[in-house]
N, C-alpha and C positions, 0 to 999 in steps of 0.2 A: 467614326473610324477608330479601330482598336489597335493597340500596339502588341505585336507578337513577341513571345519570349520574354515577357516582363518578369524580371527577377528581383523586383523591389521588395517583395515580402520575404525578408531574410530573418533567420533566427540568430540573435546575438549569441556569440560563443567566445569563451576565453581562449587564450593562446594554446595551440596544440600542434604537434607535428603534422605536416601535410601528407596526404596519401600520394603514392606515385605509381607510375607504370612506364616501362620503356617504350619509346616510339621511334619511328623513322629509321634509326640505325644504332649501332652499338655506341653507348656513351651519351645518348640523348634521353632525357626523362621529362615526363609531364607530371606536374604536381597540382593537386586540387585540395581545397579545404576538407572536402568530404565527397562521398559518392553523389549526394544530392547536389552539391555545388558543381560537380563535373557534369551532371545532366543539365544544369541550368545555364551553363556557359554558352555564350554566343558563338557562332561559327568564326573561324579564323579568317581575317582579311589579309594578314601578313603572310601566311603560308601560300606558296604558289599553288598547292593542292591542299585545300582545307581538310580533306579526308586523312592526310598524313598525320594530322594532330589527333585524330579520333581513334585510329586503329593501333592497338598495342602490338609489339613484336615479341618474339621469343628471345629472352636474354637471361643469362645467369648473373649479370652484373647488378650491383646495387649502387645507389648514388653515394658519392663521397661526402656530399653536404645535403642535409635535409632541412628545408626552411620550416619555420613555424608560421601559423596563421591564426588571426583573430578577426572576428567580425563585430564591428561596432558602428551603430547608427548607419546601417546600409553601406558601410565601407569595409572592404577587405584589406587587412593589414598583414603584409607578408614580411618576415624578417629573416635575413641570412646573417650568420656570424662567422667571420674568418679570423685567422691569426694576425697579430700585429705585424706590420711590414707588408701587408697586402695592398696592392695598388688598384685603383678603379679608373676605367676609361669608358669610352663609348658615350651613351646617352644622346647620340645623334648630333643634330645641328644645335650646338650650344656655344655660347661665348665663354670667355674666361680661360682659366688655366687648363693645360693638357691633362694633368693628373687630377682626377675629379674629387678626391677625398676632401671633405670640407664643404662641398657644394650641395645645393638642393635644386632640383629641376622639376618643372611642371610641364607635362606633355599636353599642350593646348596650342594648336596652330594659330599664330598671331601675326598680324601686320605690324612688325616691330621696327619701323623706320627709326634710324638713329640709335639702335640698341647699344648697350655698354657691356662691360665684362660681368656685371651683376644681373643682367636681364635673365629672368628665369624661364620665359617662354618665347620661342622664336617661331619661324615659319613652318617648321616641320617637327614631327613627333616620332621619336625612336625610343620606346620604353625598353631599353636594352643596356646592360652593363657588362663590360669586359673586365673580368676579375683576374689580375695577375698575382699569383701567390708568391711568397718569398722565395720559393724554390724555382720560380720561372714557369711552373705549370700554370695553365690558364683555363678559366671556366667562363662560359657565357650564360647570362641570365636574361631571359625575355619574359616580360609581363605581357601576355598576349591579349590585350584589351585595346579597343579603340577609344575608350572613354578618357576623360581627363585623369591623369595619373601623376602622383607625386613620387619622385625618386629621391630619397633622402640619404646622402652619403656623408653627412656631417661628422659622424662618429667613426673613428678609425676602425677598419675591419668590419664595418656593419653596413648592410643595405636594408633600408626599410622602404617598401613599396606600398602605396595606399591608392586605391581606386574603388569605384563602386562594384559591389558584388554582382555576379560571380565571374571570376576569370581564372584561367590556368597560368601557371608559371612553367616555362620550358627552360631546362638547363642543358648546356652543351659542354661535355667534358666532366672533370678536368682532362685536358690533353697536354701533350708535351710542349706545345708552342702556341702563341696567339694565332699564328697563321692556320694551324689545324682547327682551332675553334671557329674562325671565320669561314673556312671551307665547309665545316659541318653546318654552320648557320645557313650557308647558301643552299645546302640541300633542302632546307625548309623554306626559305623565303625567295629562293632564286638568285641568279647572278645578274650582273649588269648586262644590259643589251649590248650587242657588239656595235660600237659606233662606226659610221663611215669614216674612212681615214681622214677626209678633209676636216672633220669635226675636231681633230686633234691639232689643227693649225691655230693661228691667232685670230680672235674675233674682235671686231671693232664695233662698238655700240655707243649710242647716246640717246638720252631723252631730250629732244628727238632730232634726227636729221629731217628737216622740215620739207624737203622736196626731193623728187627723183634727181633733179639737177645737182643738188648738194650731195646726195649719195654717190653719184658718179664722180664728182670732184674729189671726195674723200678717197674713193677707191683708186683713182688715178694718182693721187698724191702718194699713196703707199708705193705704187709702182715707180713713180718718178724718183722717190727718195730711196728706193731699193730696200724697203723695210718689209720683211716677210709678213704676209697676212692672207687669210683665206675666206673670211666671212664678214659681211656687213649686215647689221641688224636694223630693223625698222620697229620703232616704239609706237605708241598709240596714235601719234599724230598723222600717220599715213591714212588713218580711217576717215570716213565721212562722218564727222560729228561723234567720233568714238564708237560708232556702230560696228560691231564685229562682222567680219566677212565682207566689208565694203572698202572702197578706196576713194580718197578725196579726188574729185574729178579734175581739179585745177593743179594740185601739187603732185599727185601720183596718177596721171591720166591713163597710163598704159603700163601696168606692172609687168606684163609679159615682155615688153620691149626693154624695160629697165633690167629685168633679170637676164635677158639674152646678152645685153651689153656687159653686164657684170660677169657672166659666164665666159665671154670672150676674153675678159681681162683676168680670168682665173679666180673669180670670187663667187661664192654662194650667197644667197639671200635668205635671211630668217625674219619672220614676221610675227608680231604679237597677236594673241587671242586671249581675251579675258572671259570669265564666266558670266559677267553681268550683261544681259541682253536688253537693250533699250526698250522700255515699255511704251511702244508706239505702234498703233495700228497703221498698216500700210508699209511698215518695214518688214521685208519678206521673212527675215529670221524670226522675228517676234510672232508674226502671223502663223508661220509654220509650226513654231513651238506650241502656240496656243491650240492649233488644230490637232496636234499630236499629243496634247495634254502632258507636257514634259516638265512643267514648272514645280519647284518646291512650294508647298502650301503652308499657310499659317495654321495655327491650331484650329481655327474655325473652318478650314477646308478651302479658303480662298487663296489664290496665288500670292505668295509673299513678294512685296515690292520694296526694294531698298535702293538707296542712293549710291551710285558709283560714278565713274567718269562721264557717262552719257547723260546722267540725271537719274530719274526713276528707272529701275531695272528689275526684270524677272530673272530667276536663276534656274538653270537646268538641274534636274535631279539625276546626277550621274550614278546614283546607287541603283538605278533601274536600267535593265538591259535595253528596254525600248528607247530610253533617252540616250543611252550611249550609242546605239545604232543611228539614231537621228543625228547626233552630233558628228559621228564618224563620217556620215555621208555629206554633211556640210563641209567637213575638212577635206574630204575627197575632191569635192568641186573646187574648193579654195586652192588646193595644190595645183590645179590646172592653170593657175595664173603665173606659174613659174616659181612657186614657193618651194624652197629647198629644206626648210626646217621651220618649226613652230615653237613659239615662246608662250607658255601659259603663265600668266601673272595674276596677282590679286585673288588667287584661288584658295585662300585660307578657309572660307571665303571672306574677303575684306568688304566691309560696308561702311560708308561714310556717315557722319552726323549722328553716330550712336556711341555711347561711352565704351561699350564692349568691343567696338570695331568689327563686329561680325553680326550675323543674323540671330534672332532669338532662339534660345535652346529648345523652345517648345514648338518650333516649326516641324513639319511632318515630311519625312522621306518615305517613298514607297519602294523600299529596297528589295532586291532579289532575295529569295529565301536563303540562298547560299551565302549571302552577306549578312543576314540577320533579320530580313523581313522588314515590315513597316515599323519604323522607329522615329523618335524625335531627333532633332538636330544634334543634341548633346552626344548621341550615340555615333553619328556619322561625321561630325565636324572634322575630326582629325584625318579622316580618309577621303574627304571631299576632293582635295587637290590631287591626290594619287589617282582617284577614279576619273577625274577630268583628264589627267595625263594619259591614262590607259586608253580612254576613248579617242583622244587626239592621236596617239600612237597607232591605234587600230585604223583610224581614218587615213593616215598616211600610208599604211600597208595596203589599204584598198586602192589608193591612188596610183602607187608605183610598186608593183610586185617584185621588181628587180632592183629596187633600191632600199637601203636600210633607212628607216625613219630616224630623224633626229628631233627630239622634243626636249625643251628645257622647262622645268617647272619650279615655281617658287615654293609652293606648299607641297608637302609630301608626308609619307608615313613609311615605316620600315617595310621594305618590299618595293618601294617606288622605283628602285634602280632597274627593275624589269622593263620600265617604260620610258624613263626620262633621266636626263642629267639634271643637276641643280647648281645653284650658286648660293652664296651666303647672305643674300638679301641686301637691304639698303644700309650699307656700312658708311663710315665717315672717313673723310680725307685727313687722317691724322696717324701719328706713329703708333699709337696704341692699337688701332685697328689693323695696321700692317702687321704688327707682332701677332695679334690675335688670329689673323687670317690663316696662319700656318696651323695652329692647333685646331681651328674649326674645320679645315679641310681634312686633317688627320682624323678627327672624331667622326666625321661622316664616313670616311673609309673604314674606320673600326666598327661602324654600325651597318655595314653592308652596301654603302653607296660610294664607290670609288671615283665616279665621274663628277667632280665638283671643283669649284674655285671661287674666289671672291671677285668683286668688281675691282679690277686693278686700278690703283690710284685713289680709290674711295669714291662712293656714289655721291654723298652729300658734302658740300663744301669744296673748296679749291685746294688742290694739291700744290705743294711747292715743287720746284724742279728736282731737288734731291729726293724728296719723298716719292715722287712719281717714278723717277729712274730706279730707285732702290726697290720699289714695289714691282716694277716690271722685271727687274732682275730675278726676284724670287718667284713672281707670278708666271714667268716663262717656264718654270719647272713644275708648276701645278698640273694635275691631270686635265683640268678644263681651264682654258686661258683666254680671258675676255676683259677688255677695258670698257668701262661704262661710267657715265656721269649724269648727274641730275640736271634738269632744266634750270636755267638761270645761273649755272656755274660757268667758269671760264672754259675755253676749249681744253680738252684733255686727250687729244691725239698725241702720239709720241713726239711729234715735231713742235708741239705747242709750248715747250718749256726751255727753248734755247738749244744751241748746238751741242753742248756737253751732254745734256740729258738725251737728246735725239740719238747721239752716237752710242750711248749706253743701251738705250732701248733697242737699237738696231743689232748690237752685239748680243743682247739677251735673247732676242727672237731668232737670230741665226743659230745660237746654241740649241734652241728648242727644235728647229727644223733639221739640224744635223742629228739630233737625238730621236727624230721621229720613228725610225725603224725600231728603236728600243721602246719608245712609248707604245707603239702599235703592238709590239710583242707582249708587253705587260698587260695591255687590254685584252688580248686574245687569251692570255693565261687567266686573267680575272674573269672573263666571260665563261671560260670552260671549267674553272676550278673554284671560283669564289675568293681567291686570294686578293689582298689589297693592291692597288697600284702605288699609292704613296702611303708610307707607314712610318710611325715614330722610330727613332733609331734604336730603342730597346728591343725591337724585333730581331736585331742582329745578335743580341745576347740577353734574353729575358731575365737571366739570373742577376745581371749587373744592375744594382739599385741606382748607381750613379746616372744611368742613362734614362731613367724613368720620368724625370722631370725636365729633360732638355726640350725646349720649346722653339728654338730657332734653327732646327736641323730636321731633316727627314730623309727617308730612303725611297728611291725608285728602283726596286729590286736591289742589286748589289751597288747601285750608284748612291752616294751619300752627298747631300747638298747642305752646306752650312751657310746661313745668311745672317747678316747683321740687321737688326731691327732698331738699332740705336742711331740717332741722327748724327752723332759726333764721331762715330767709328765705322771704319770699313770692315768687311768680313775677315780680312787677313789680320786685323788687330785684336780679334777676340781669341779667347782660349777655346780651342776645339777639343771637346771630350770625345774621344773615338772609342768604338767598341774594340774588344780584344781581336787580335789577329793583325793582318796586314791591310793597311788602308793607304793607297798611294794617290797623292794629289796630281791633278792634271788640269789643263785648260785647252782652249782652242786658239792659243796665242792671242787671247783677248782679255787677259786678267785686268781687273779694274776694282778699286776699293768699293764701288757700289754694286758689283756683281757678286753673287755667292761663290764660295770656294767649293770645288768639286773633288770628290775622292772616289776611287774604285776599289772595291773589296778584293783582297787577294783571293785567287782561285776563280776569278770571274772573267768572262769575255762578253762585251756588249758590242752591238753593231751600230755604226754611224753612216750617215749619207752625206754627200756633198751638199752645201747650203743651197736652197732654192727660194724663190719668192712666193711660191704657193705649192700646195700638195700636187696639183695637176702636172707640175713639171717633173715630178719624180718618175723614174722608170726603173724597172727591175734590172735593166742592163747597165744602169749607172755603176760607176766604181763604188765598191763597198769598202768601208774601213772597219777593221776588227781591233778594238781596244782591249789589250790583254794585260791582266795583272795576276802574276803567279802567286800561289800560296807558298807557305814555308817548305812544302814538299816539291816545289817546282812544277805545279800542275794548275790548270785552269779549264773552265768549261762555260759554255753559254749556248743560247739558242736564239734563232731568228725566225719569226713568222712572217710569211709574205702571201698575199693573194691579190685580187683585183682592187681591193680597197673599198669596195661597195658590193651590194648584192649578197646572195646567199650561196654562192658557189663553194665557199669554205665548208658548208655543212654537207657537201656532196663530194668531198675529196679534192676539190679544185683549189689547192693551196700547196705551199712548200714550207715545211718546218725543217730547218737545218740545225743539227747539233754540232757545234764546233768544240774541239778540245785542243789544248796546248800542253806540251810536256817538255821539260828540260832534261837533257842527257848530256852531262859534262858541260861543254861550252856551246852547245847548240840547243835552241828551242825549236821544236817542230809544231806547226799549226796545221790541223787537217779537219776534215768532216768525219765525224764518227758514225752518224746515222742520219737518215732523213725520214720525213713523214709527208704524206700527201702525194697527189698524182702529177703535180706540175714538174716540168723539166727545169733543171737548173739553167738559168740564162748564162750566156757567155759574157763574163765580166771580170775585170781585174779586182784584186783584193789588196788593199793596203793594210798591212799589219803594223800596229804601233804597240810595242812592248814597253810597258811602264817600268821604270827603274826606281823611281822615288824622287821627291823634290821637283816634280814636273819634267824630269829628264826621261827620254824614251829612245828606243831603237826602232828603226824603220826597215820594212822589207816589203817587196811587191811580189805578187804571184797571180795565178789564175784560180778563181773560185772552184772548189772541188778537188784541187790538187794539193799535195803537201808543200808547205812553205817552210823554208828553213831560215832561222835567224842566228847568226853567229854572235855570241855574247863575249864582250871583252873580258880581260882579267878583272879580278876584284878591285885592284887599285885603280884601274881605268874607269870602272863603274863608279867608284867612290868619287873620282875626280869629276865625272860627268854630273853626278848628283850635286856635288858641292858647287860647281859652276852654275848649274841651273838654279839652285837656291839663292846664290848671290845675285844672279840676274833678276830673279823674281823680286827679291827684296829691294834692289835698286829701282826696278820699274815701279813698284808700289810707292816708294818714297818720292818718286818724281811725278806720280799721277795723283792729282788732287780729287777730293770728293766733288760731286756736282754742287754748284752753289745752292745754298739753302735760302738765300735772300733774293727778293725780287722787288722791283719798283712797283708800288701800288698806285694805280690811277686815282686821281682825285686826292692825293695825299701830299700835295705841294712839292712833288718831286722827291720827297724823302724816301730813303730806303728803310723799309721796316722788315724785321724778321717775322716770318709767318709761324714761328714756333711759340706755342702758348707758354706762359709763365706758370711753373708748377710750385705750389705750396704743399709740403708734405710733412706732417708731424702728428704725433699722437694717433687719434682715431681717424684722421682726415687726410685725404689727398685731393687737392683742388687744382684745376687748370683754368687760367684766366687769359683772355685774348685782349691785350691793350688796344689793338688797332681798330677794333669796332666796339666802342662804348665800354671798354673794360669789362666786357661780358664774362661771367663765370660759365665756362663751357661744361664742366663736369664737377660734381662733388661726390666723391666716393668715400663711403664709410668703410674703412679698411677691415675692422673685425668681422663685419657681415658680408663684405664684398659687394654691397649694393651701391649702384650709381643712381642717385635719386633724380638728377636733372634730365629733362627731355630737351636736347639741345643739338645745335650744330653751329658752325662758325658764324653764320649770318643771321640766324633768328633763334628765338627761344632761349633756353637756359635761364640764368639769373641776369635780369636786366633791370635798369632803373630809367625812369623817364622824368624829364623836367617839363613842367607845364601840364595842363589837363588834357592836352591832345594825346592821342595814342601814337606816340612817335618816340622811338629810342633816341636818347641823347647822343648815342654814338653811331647812328646810321651813316652820318657823313663826317663826323669829327673823330680824330684820333685821340685816344687817351695816352697820357705820358706816365711812365713809371717814375714817381718822385723819389721813392725810397724802397729799398728791398733789404730786409733783414733775414738772415738764415739762422735756423736753430743750431746747426752744427758750428756756427761761428760764435756761439754763446749768446745769441740774441733770441728774442721771441720771434717765431716764424711769422712774418708779416709782409704786407705789400701795400703801398700807398699809391693811388692812381688819381690823376686829375684830367678832366676833359672840359674843353670850352664848349658850352652849350648855347652860346650866342647872347647878345644883349649885355655883354660885360659879365655874364654869369659863369661860374665855374662849379662843376659837380665834382666833389672830392670824396673818395672812398678809401677807407682803410680796412683791409681784410687781415685778420690775425688769428693764430691758434695759440692761446695763452699757455705758458709753461706750467702755471699752477693748476690748470684744468684742461688737459689735452683732449678731453672727450668732446669739447665744443669748438666751433669756430665762430668768430664774431665779425660782424660787418657794421662799421660806423660810417654813415654817409651824410653829406650835407651839401646844400646849394647855397653859395654865397656870392655877393656882388663884389667883384674886384675893381671894376671901373664902369661907373654909370654916369650919365650926364649930370652936370651941376643943377640943371633945372628940375631934376627929379628929387633933389634933396638927398642924394646918395642912396636912394632906394630904387629897386628894379621894378619891372612890370610884375603883374601877378604871376606867381609860379607855384607849382605843387611838386613835391617829391613823391614819386610812386615807385615802390619796390615791387617787382613783377617777376617772380620766379615761376617757371613752368616745370612741374614735376611729372615724371613718368609713372603711370599706373601699371605696375607689373601685373596686378590682379584686379581689374576694374570693378568686378562685381563684389569684391571682398575688401574694398578700400573705402574709407570715409574720413571726414574731417571732424575732430572732436575738440570742444572747448567749453569753459564756463564763463559766462558773461559777467560784466561788472555788477549787474543786478542779482547775480547768484544763479540764474537759470542755466541749465545744462543743455548742450546742443550736440547732436550727431547729424552731420550734413552729408547725405549720400549722393552719388552721381546723378540720380534721376531728378535732383532738385534744380538743375540748371544753374543759373547765376544767383548768388545771394549776397546782399549787402548788409553790413552791421555797423552801426554808429551809435553814439551816445552811450546809454547804459547797456545796450545790447552788444557793445564791443567785447571781444575776448579780453579777459582781465589779465593782460600781459603775457598770455601764453595760449597757443593753439597748436594742434598737431595733426599730421597726416598719418593715418593708421592703415597698415596692411595686415589683415588678419591671417592671410596665408603665410606670410613671413614671420608673424608674431613680432613685428617691429613697428615702432612709431617714430616719425621724424618730428621732433618737438621744435617749435619756433617761439622763442621768448623775445619780447620787445618792451620798450619803455612806453607804457600806455599813454603817458602825458604827451608824447611826440606824435601819436597816431590819431588821425581824425576819423578814418573809417577803414574797415577791412572788407575785402571782397573775395568770395570763393567763386571761381568760374570753372565749371567742368566742361571738357571738350572730349574729342574722340581719343580716349586712352591717356588723357592728361588732365591735370588740374592746376590752376593758378591760385596761389595764396598771396593776395596783394595787400600791402600796407600803404596807405595814403596819408601824407601829411595834410595839414590845413593848407588852404589856398591863400597866399598873401605875398606882398612885396618883401624882398630881403635886402639887407645891406651887409657891409663887412661885419658889423657888430651883431647883426641879428640873422644868422643863417637859419635855414630850415634843416632840421636834423631828424634822422631815424637811426637808432642804434638797436641792433638785434643780434641774436645768436641761434645756432642750430645744434641740436644734440639728438643722437639716435638712442632710444631706450627700448627695452622689451615690452611687449604688450601682454598683460597678464591674461 
């Protein structure tokens, strides 16, 4: 089998300006290194019509910025240079800061469970940068390649893109605003699919609700507690042995009956489908796939088999139209079980028990010619999830021609929004991930995918009541709104955290449902124009540099949401940086410190609905509320889109778009319809106009929709008095309303009340988070200068752990560690923390973590096990014990990471992931230093230790992780003879 379009034979060339031609529309240019490179480029998968990239248009315009190109060792290096003060955004599904300057991203779809702010590859790839110039003008840069791509934004004003040759660069603009750039981008890659209206409600999910009975109980609890919700999700445990397209006969015996009951209760049902198909003859999906020859093959032509949830699995080759048709027909039949939506997970594709966490790059895909033809997996890896989502979407279209498909995908590529929504993957239940979720949703929106949101409350670990309530407050304002949690965690439904949290969640979701007409209108605009649904607040004034780094606020059209992501402060206690113009605060008489603060931009009208428990209760004849905020000229405008909420009637004129305007003349404000679009007749309904005055104060008037409504405005002094009174009332209300409790009683902790907030050490190059309540585990160790979070961790497992005894058991799995001493650098002390944990048998494990003032580039850990109280018959000595240091590090780039050290005997070692587990003792021990090297990042994590205290070292490679273990000798200890291991970490550059 040969690979078509092989461009590996490239000529090395020095840096030169790229050649260009205008394509698509005015202001859009294609750049190539040369004519030969243009001919060698693979077809576009990101463009909705790949021919649009190939056909030049007539234009007299020339690009404002021309990149340079160099080809080195089969890599094409493209460089853009912009003026100081330029800001970078986009790069798709990425963690970390909103403004991307200083970051480096690698587009390689990765199962990134427990990612941190420094993780460089997540589940989706968007080789796209939004460039905001100091003037506010904005340019878009797309590297149109499916291959692994490095986007280096570490130097101010500079973009460096590195990927295998040959690929074109497409630029959009500069245009006057970032919205104009995104609309132009959408003409190339398409817009978001129009979601059914029910998909904009709240979704409740868990891994897993284990039976149809439990699903029905959860649904009924939402209704009994009057918490709005529309969707229940079924994770993998509904299947028969994790076999896709099957149902467990005992726990989910009649999915149609379950769905009918859910529908009666106002719920939709969404079910998961993974790409891994169990390798099992007699299983009808596998047999059908083998008969139709749909599987991805190894380099030798045999079907590739990899481990996933069902065990050994074959993988459909979605790059081939025959396979997509086969899958779509399976989906069509599956939908007949009452399936309302489908969740595609694990489609990076994720593969277990391999270091790379995916299939070999030399696997073979028989791709369609228009996608690139027959190629190896390294070519199609990043688009595998997108093509699976496309096939699933097309299957749902086959099943229900009068219903809009709803697909959620974990993996994707730029252009995936045409077929599926997405979420931000397996996040953690902590405040850092709450904060980061805002920027991640915004970056996806800035990269063409407006329908996204995080797992509210965090997927891995247990949220606290305050964290969950705060996350629901802001999550209810995200475009996609779903709560989801991992197996083995506590219950994470809104009522699971006590009455205070439940009430905040109820209020947050009522807000969302009142705003549903506005959300639905924003999605119609996004679907038809490509504009974002949620946007950073600098979109309101791209010239204002103050707004470009605001990470705890965002826009939903003219609606501004300000949220607190700090545990100790409510949103009303923060300084709100507002764009220029008029921004008036309002609420739904539900203000709470744990809910975001809402503002409406002057000159705007948005539409609200009465609160309902599910979308099916909404009716066009319901009373409509128009929230009006006048600008400095006394004017406002807005529009409302309405249709059936499902189906495709809106494409044939069966809809109503109403343009409302408001104008002030003297002491009267008139509100009326200025024009309408669509064939639908306006329903007979009342309209409640609420005119915002400021400080939460407003004037009310009622009328009939379509008729002119007049509001008499009081004198200036009376308006000032209304605003003053409202501000005082708001301030008093907030002073008397407390934050949701952050503490909770932990079971098995002797009734003690423990804070679930990690202890943070931050000084010099390091920021550490420690959880005393489970073994004093170090949850994260972030190297501040590089932004890399090295540990692979969550609250209950992994991270930096220590063990007592030779058994593989954490000392802290059942015991609480106590904080004995806490010194803070800003108090003049060395930043340090001393913890102690009772590990049984009269033994104490004591650890001191410190960041020394004289060398802030390192942090030190000094640990020991000592006997505090042992029986007299023992002579004061304990049983045999061993101190094991067991850190689990995340491999950001598994194929380019290794462990390096020099042994005591002088021999040099490089230990790579394919070596499995390696043990070193005696003269083969590292001579007091070993390091984890990441060649992609050009960084190494150096671990130095006292070799006299270490008996053996173990390197254990796993799926995307590595353990670097230090073991003491195995012996009894006394008070006078503790076991000790003292070591330190430092990050240095790799030459």
